[in-house]
VONU-835705 format. One line per field, with one value per residue (C-alpha): residue number from 1; y, x, z. Coordinates in Angstrom, 1 decimal, padded with zeros to 4 digits. Layout:
torza: NUM,...
v: Y,...
u: X,...
w: Z,...
***
This chain:
torza: 1,2,3,4,5,6,7,8,9,10,11,12,13,14,15,16,17,18,19,20,21,22,23,24,25,26,27,28,29,30,31,32,33,34,35,36,37,38,39,40,41,42,43,44,45,46,47,48,49,50,51,52,53,54,55,56,57,58,59,60,61,62,63,64,65,66,67,68,69,70,71,72,73,74,75,76,77,78,79,80,81,82,83,84,85,86,87,88,89,90,91,92,93,94,95,96,97,98,99,100,101,102,103,104,105,106,107,108,109,110,111,112,113,114,115,116,117,118,119,120,121,122,123,124,125,126,127,128,129,130,131,132,133,134,135,136,137,138,139,140,141,142,143,144,145,146,147,148,149,150,151,152,153,154,155,156,157,158,159,160,161,162,163,164,165,166,167,168,169,170,171,172,173,174,175,176,177,178,179,180,181,182,183,184,185,186,187,188,189,190,191,192,193,194,195,196,197,198,199,200,201,202,203,204,205,206,207,208,209,210,211,212,213,214,215,216,217,218,219,220,221
v: 063.6,062.2,064.9,065.2,065.0,067.6,068.8,071.8,073.7,073.7,075.7,078.5,078.9,075.4,074.8,073.0,076.3,078.4,077.4,080.1,080.9,079.6,082.5,081.3,082.8,085.1,085.5,081.7,081.8,084.6,085.3,089.0,089.9,093.6,093.1,094.1,091.3,090.0,088.3,085.8,084.9,081.5,080.2,076.7,074.5,077.5,077.3,081.1,082.0,079.1,080.8,084.4,084.1,083.3,086.2,088.7,087.9,091.3,090.6,088.1,086.0,084.6,082.3,081.7,078.7,077.2,073.6,072.4,069.5,072.0,074.2,071.2,070.2,073.7,074.2,070.8,072.0,075.3,073.3,071.2,074.3,075.9,079.2,081.3,084.2,082.2,080.6,079.0,079.3,077.3,080.0,081.1,084.6,086.4,085.1,085.5,088.5,090.9,088.5,087.6,091.2,092.3,089.7,091.4,094.6,097.7,098.8,095.7,094.6,095.7,093.5,091.6,089.2,087.4,085.3,083.1,082.6,080.1,081.6,080.2,080.9,080.2,083.2,081.5,080.8,084.3,084.9,082.1,084.2,085.3,089.0,090.5,094.0,092.8,091.6,094.8,096.9,094.9,095.2,099.0,099.2,097.3,097.9,100.2,103.6,102.4,099.1,097.4,095.0,092.7,090.9,088.5,086.0,084.2,084.8,088.4,088.5,087.5,090.1,092.8,091.9,091.9,095.2,096.8,095.8,097.4,100.5,101.0,101.5,105.1,103.7,102.3,103.5,102.0,102.1,101.9,102.0,104.0,101.8,098.6,095.3,097.1,095.5,093.2,091.5,090.2,092.9,090.1,087.9,084.7,083.3,081.0,077.5,078.6,081.7,079.6,077.1,079.9,081.7,078.4,078.0,081.6,082.6,086.1,087.0,090.0,091.9,094.9,096.6,098.9,101.3,102.9,106.3,107.6,111.1,110.0,106.7,106.1,102.8,102.9,101.8
u: 088.5,090.2,092.3,091.3,094.2,093.8,095.8,097.9,097.3,094.3,094.0,091.4,091.1,089.9,086.2,085.6,086.0,083.9,080.5,078.2,078.4,075.6,074.8,073.7,070.9,073.0,070.2,070.4,074.2,074.9,072.9,073.6,073.9,074.5,077.8,081.0,082.5,086.1,086.7,089.7,090.5,092.1,091.1,092.4,091.5,090.1,092.4,093.0,089.3,088.3,090.5,089.6,085.8,085.5,087.8,085.6,082.0,080.9,082.4,081.2,083.9,083.8,086.4,086.4,088.3,088.5,089.1,085.6,086.6,088.5,085.4,083.3,085.9,086.1,082.3,082.1,084.7,082.8,079.7,081.5,082.7,079.3,080.6,077.8,079.7,081.7,081.1,083.2,082.2,083.4,084.3,086.5,086.8,087.9,084.9,082.4,083.5,080.8,077.9,079.3,079.6,076.4,074.5,075.8,074.7,076.6,079.7,079.7,083.2,085.7,088.7,090.2,093.1,095.0,097.7,100.3,098.4,099.6,102.7,102.3,105.9,105.9,105.4,102.6,100.8,100.8,097.2,096.2,097.4,094.5,095.3,094.2,092.9,089.3,089.5,091.2,088.5,085.7,087.2,087.6,083.9,082.6,085.1,083.9,085.6,087.5,088.3,091.8,093.5,096.3,098.6,101.4,103.5,106.9,107.6,108.8,107.7,104.2,104.0,105.3,102.8,099.9,100.9,101.5,098.0,096.4,098.5,097.9,094.3,093.5,091.3,094.2,097.3,099.7,098.5,101.5,104.5,104.9,107.6,106.7,107.2,108.3,105.3,107.1,104.1,100.8,098.2,095.8,096.1,096.2,098.8,098.1,099.6,102.0,103.0,103.9,105.9,107.8,108.7,109.8,112.3,113.5,112.5,111.3,107.6,106.7,103.6,101.7,098.7,096.6,093.7,091.0,091.9,088.3,088.8,090.5,088.8,087.4,085.6,084.9,088.5
w: 111.6,108.5,106.7,103.1,100.6,097.9,095.0,096.0,092.8,090.5,087.2,087.8,084.0,083.4,082.5,085.8,087.6,085.2,086.6,087.9,091.6,093.7,096.0,099.4,101.4,103.6,106.2,106.7,107.0,109.5,112.6,112.2,108.6,109.2,110.8,109.0,106.8,106.7,103.3,103.2,099.6,099.2,102.6,102.0,105.0,106.8,109.9,109.9,109.9,112.2,114.9,113.9,114.0,117.7,118.6,116.8,117.4,116.1,112.6,110.0,108.3,104.7,103.3,099.5,098.1,094.7,096.0,096.9,099.2,101.4,101.6,102.7,105.3,106.7,107.0,108.8,111.3,111.7,112.5,115.0,116.7,116.7,115.1,113.8,112.2,109.7,106.3,103.6,100.0,096.9,094.5,091.6,092.9,089.7,087.9,090.7,092.6,091.2,091.8,095.2,096.4,094.7,096.9,100.1,101.8,100.4,102.3,104.5,103.4,106.1,105.8,102.9,103.4,100.6,102.2,100.5,097.2,094.6,092.9,089.4,088.5,084.8,082.6,080.7,084.0,085.5,084.3,086.8,089.8,092.0,092.2,088.9,088.0,087.9,091.5,092.7,090.9,092.5,096.0,095.5,094.7,097.6,100.4,103.2,103.5,106.6,105.0,105.0,102.7,104.1,101.6,102.5,100.7,101.2,097.5,096.9,093.3,094.2,097.0,094.6,092.0,094.4,095.9,092.5,091.2,094.3,094.2,090.5,091.5,092.6,095.5,097.5,099.3,101.8,105.4,107.7,107.5,104.3,102.7,101.0,103.0,106.2,108.0,110.4,112.0,110.9,112.1,113.0,116.1,114.1,111.8,108.9,108.7,105.8,107.8,110.9,108.7,107.0,110.2,111.8,108.9,109.5,106.0,105.1,104.7,102.6,103.9,102.9,104.5,102.3,103.1,100.9,099.5,099.6,098.2,095.0,094.6,091.2,091.2,087.4,086.6
***
């Protein structure tokens, strides 16, 4: 298969990515729609979920990605592998999160992963970063009571910002260990391509695992 060359960064605020989300017929996507769902935000070429889905046949996997050619490529690979509990969706998540979650069965969201998102270092570009309060609030509303959020980045500033956005919401607290970025290993069995490359260069990765704080959770934030 020819590897598609894609721009590494696209501006999520541009008009091109403000089109309404086309919601698929989930009953046509997943063989067992009532299974718990793992949402991977910024799935890129989908290598992480393409390996995860066969390991967890009792969980459905959904990767959302803003670069449409990568979504097409990933779904083609899924079809080649014959994986029935996995789908990739072209989506600007901060604009489409409510309509996306609203189209799924309530409480079905079990795991959310956001791994090595675009850093957008310039001060004027920070509003382009994927983890924003609107995203955190939506996840708080739709995450199951036993749901987990896994964040990781090789840029400490980005990891801090992601963690701070989630911890500013009353619905989330650190899982284990209690101190920020003491999570040494990825809690999942599969590593992303960026994760492997970073570890091979002996560079640090900043990780945080969060859980839902059900008693104090106020989803109206």
